[in-house]
C-alpha positions in Angstrom: 11.0 -4.4 -2.1 8.6 -3.9 0.8 5.6 -5.3 2.5 2.4 -3.3 2.6 -0.9 -4.5 3.8 -4.5 -3.1 3.9 -6.8 -5.2 6.0 -10.5 -4.3 6.0 -13.0 -5.5 8.6 -16.5 -4.2 9.4 -15.2 -1.6 11.9 -12.6 -0.1 9.6 -9.4 -0.6 7.6 -5.8 -1.2 8.8 -2.7 0.0 7.0 0.5 -1.7 7.9 4.0 -1.7 6.4 7.7 -2.1 6.9 10.2 0.7 6.4 12.8 -0.7 4.0 13.8 1.2 0.9 16.0 -0.5 -1.7 18.5 1.6 -3.7 19.3 -0.2 -6.9 21.6 0.5 -9.9 22.4 -1.0 -13.3 25.8 -2.7 -13.7 26.8 -4.6 -16.8 23.1 -4.8 -17.9 22.0 -6.2 -14.5 20.2 -4.6 -11.6 22.2 -4.7 -8.4 21.2 -3.7 -4.9 23.4 -0.8 -3.8 21.9 -0.4 -0.3 18.8 -1.0 1.7 17.6 1.8 4.0 15.3 1.1 6.9 13.5 4.4 7.5 11.2 5.0 4.5 7.6 6.3 5.2 4.9 4.4 3.3 1.8 5.4 5.2 0.4 9.0 5.2 -2.8 10.6 6.5 -4.2 12.5 3.4 -6.2 15.0 5.4 -5.8 15.8 9.0 -9.1 15.3 10.8 -10.6 13.1 8.1 -10.6 9.3 7.9 -8.4 9.1 4.8 -5.0 7.4 4.4 -2.7 6.1 1.7 -0.3 3.2 1.6 2.4 2.7 -1.1 4.8 0.0 -2.3 7.2 -0.4 -5.2 9.2 2.7 -6.3 9.7 5.0 -3.3 10.1 8.2 -5.3 9.5 9.9 -8.6 12.7 11.4 -9.7 14.4 13.1 -6.7 11.1 13.5 -4.8 10.0 10.9 -2.3 6.4 9.6 -2.4 6.1 10.7 1.2 6.7 14.3 0.2 4.3 13.9 -2.8 1.6 12.5 -0.5 2.0 15.5 1.8 1.9 17.9 -1.1 -1.5 16.3 -1.9 -2.5 16.7 1.7 -1.9 20.5 1.3 -4.1 20.5 -1.8 -6.9 18.7 0.0 -6.7 21.0 2.9 -6.9 24.1 0.6 -3.4 25.3 1.5 -2.3 25.0 -2.1 -4.0 24.5 -5.5 -4.3 21.3 -7.5 -3.1 20.8 -11.1 -4.2 23.6 -13.5 -4.8 25.8 -10.5 -7.9 23.8 -9.6 -9.3 24.0 -6.1 -9.0 20.5 -4.6 -10.1 21.5 -1.1 -12.1 18.7 0.5 -15.5 19.6 2.1 -15.6 17.5 5.3 -19.4 17.2 4.8 -19.3 16.2 1.2 -16.4 14.1 -0.2 -15.8 10.6 -1.4 -12.9 8.2 -1.2 -13.3 7.5 -4.9 -12.9 11.2 -5.8 -9.8 11.5 -3.5 -8.3 8.4 -5.2 -9.0 9.8 -8.6 -7.2 13.0 -7.8 -4.3 11.1 -6.3 -3.9 9.2 -9.5 -4.3 12.4 -11.6 -1.6 14.3 -9.8 0.9 11.5 -9.3 0.6 9.7 -12.6 -0.5 12.4 -15.1 1.5 15.3 -13.6 4.6 13.6 -12.2 5.2 10.0 -13.2 4.7 10.4 -17.0 6.8 13.5 -17.1 9.6 11.9 -15.2 9.6 8.4 -16.8 7.9 9.0 -20.1 11.0 8.0 -22.1 12.3 5.2 -19.9 12.2 1.7 -21.3 11.6 0.1 -17.9 10.4 2.7 -15.3 9.8 1.7 -11.7 6.4 0.3 -10.9 4.4 1.9 -8.1 1.4 0.6 -6.3 -0.8 2.3 -3.7 -4.1 2.1 -1.9 -6.2 5.1 -0.9 -8.4 4.0 2.0 -10.9 5.5 4.4 -14.5 6.6 4.8 -16.5 8.9 2.5 -18.4 11.7 4.3 -21.6 9.7 4.0 -20.1 6.2 4.1 -21.0 3.4 6.5 -18.2 1.1 5.4 -14.5 1.6 4.7 -13.4 1.8 1.0 -10.1 0.9 -0.6 -9.1 2.1 -4.0 -6.0 0.6 -5.6 -3.8 2.6 -8.0 -1.1 0.9 -10.1 1.5 2.6 -12.3 3.5 0.5 -14.7 5.3 2.3 -17.5 2.8 4.3 -19.6 -0.2 2.4 -18.0 -2.2 3.4 -15.0 -5.9 2.3 -15.0 -8.5 4.2 -13.1 -8.5 3.6 -9.3 -10.0 0.1 -8.6 -12.4 -0.5 -5.7 -11.0 -3.6 -3.9 -14.0 -4.6 -1.8 -17.4 -3.0 -2.2 -19.8 -2.3 0.7 -19.5 -4.5 3.7 -17.1 -7.0 2.0 -13.9 -7.5 4.0 -10.5 -9.0 3.3 -6.8 -8.2 2.8 -4.6 -6.8 0.0 -0.8 -7.4 0.1 1.6 -5.3 -1.9 5.4 -5.8 -2.4 7.0 -9.0 -1.3 3.9 -11.2 -0.9 5.2 -14.8 -0.7 5.5 -15.2 3.1 1.9 -14.1 3.6 0.6 -16.0 0.6 2.2 -19.2 1.9 1.2 -18.7 5.5 -2.4 -17.4 5.0 -3.4 -18.4 1.5 -1.5 -21.8 1.3 0.1 -20.9 -2.0 2.9 -18.7 -3.4 3.5 -16.8 -6.6 5.5 -19.6 -8.2 2.7 -22.2 -7.9 1.2 -21.7 -11.3 4.6 -22.2 -13.1 5.2 -25.3 -11.0 1.8 -26.8 -11.9 2.4 -26.1 -15.6 6.0 -27.0 -16.0 6.4 -30.0 -13.6 2.9 -31.5 -13.3 1.7 -30.9 -16.9 -1.4 -28.7 -16.0 -2.5 -27.1 -19.3 -1.9 -23.3 -19.4 -5.6 -22.6 -19.7 -6.3 -24.5 -16.5 -3.5 -23.1 -14.3 -5.5 -20.2 -12.9 -8.4 -22.5 -12.0 -6.1 -25.0 -10.4 -4.4 -22.3 -8.3 -7.8 -20.9 -7.3 -9.0 -24.3 -6.1 -5.9 -24.9 -4.1 -6.1 -21.5 -2.5 -9.8 -21.9 -1.7 -9.1 -25.2 0.1 -5.8 -24.3 1.8 -6.2 -20.7 3.0 -6.4 -20.0 6.7 -9.6 -18.1 7.9 -7.6 -15.6 10.0 -9.6 -12.6 8.8 -13.1 -12.5 10.3 -15.4 -9.7 9.1 -16.7 -8.9 12.6 -13.3 -9.2 14.4 -12.7 -6.3 16.9 -10.6 -3.6 15.3 -7.8 -4.1 17.8 -7.4 -7.7 16.7 -7.3 -6.5 13.0 -4.5 -4.1 14.0 -2.6 -6.8 15.7 -3.0 -9.1 12.7 -1.7 -6.5 10.3 1.4 -5.9 12.5 2.0 -9.6 12.9 1.9 -10.3 9.1 4.4 -7.5 8.5 6.7 -8.7 11.3 6.5 -12.3 10.0 7.6 -11.2 6.5 10.5 -9.2 7.9 11.7 -12.1 10.0 11.4 -14.6 7.1 13.2 -12.3 4.7 16.1 -12.1 7.1 16.9 -15.8 6.5 16.5 -15.8 2.7 19.4 -15.4 0.3 20.2 -11.9 -0.8 19.8 -8.5 0.6 17.2 -8.0 3.4 14.8 -6.0 1.3 12.0 -6.1 3.9 12.8 -4.6 7.3 13.1 -1.6 9.5 10.5 -0.3 11.9 6.9 -1.5 11.5 4.3 1.2 11.0 0.6 0.6 11.6 -2.4 3.0 11.2 -6.1 2.4 11.7 -9.0 4.2 10.0 -12.5 4.0 11.5 -15.6 6.0 10.9 -15.7 7.9 14.2 -12.1 7.9 15.4 -10.7 8.8 11.9 -7.1 8.1 11.0 -5.0 7.1 14.0 -1.4 6.0 14.3 -1.0 2.8 16.2 2.7 2.3 15.7 5.0 4.9 14.1 8.6 5.9 13.9 10.0 9.4 14.1 13.3 10.9 13.0 12.9 13.4 15.8 11.8 12.9 19.5 8.0 13.4 19.6 8.4 14.9 23.1 10.3 17.8 21.6 7.7 18.4 18.9 4.3 18.6 20.6 2.7 19.9 17.4 4.1 17.1 15.3 3.2 16.7 11.6 1.6 13.5 10.5 
């Protein structure tokens, strides 16, 4: 599992995640955790110099190739260093591009070219979620497009919050944040139906009412960007610390990574791990 957060405010969008990667296997018909690694990369800048980033959760690779490598392959395509699928030119024009078009190309390459070829015959392939976020060349507000891949299904990228609308999306192991911020968790609907007799057709409405009345107003649209960055890091850290005390493998953990995307500063790392000393690599690759 993982924890991955996008948090949009008026000034920009925050991407925050842990670094845990769970290696699972099938044993006697059951999925078991073989190991949990603490150095997966889940945030990538999709074009150096442009305010574009991607954040992923769920399956960390497609076959033997990590999502990080795939995202950086896409970055080469968007920079014009390599061609896109079908020998198409996917080079981004810094003066004329859209986040929606970038997200559409991300889905096309990862799902249509890679995911379906690798997992087309699998009965239960790993699910992958991601958000492409940033600013279009003529955009005044940050945009976030969510992409989901489950088996043979992957809808077109979905715009999470249009225009100036702000808010948060949580991928992966959500319950700590849902309980702490939203006042509910993923099991609430089942509890209402099974133990309190709420009719199935009213469960969603009941959960919505509870969330509306119990959620904490921690996300303010006009909050300074530094505070939004701090909030994203705090929520990831809280999830990591709570997971430590729950039964089972610590499937959320490792170093916290945080990036911020604003219109004028672009994509900036705020907190990041390296497997090499940055001081020895002055021309480091993002």
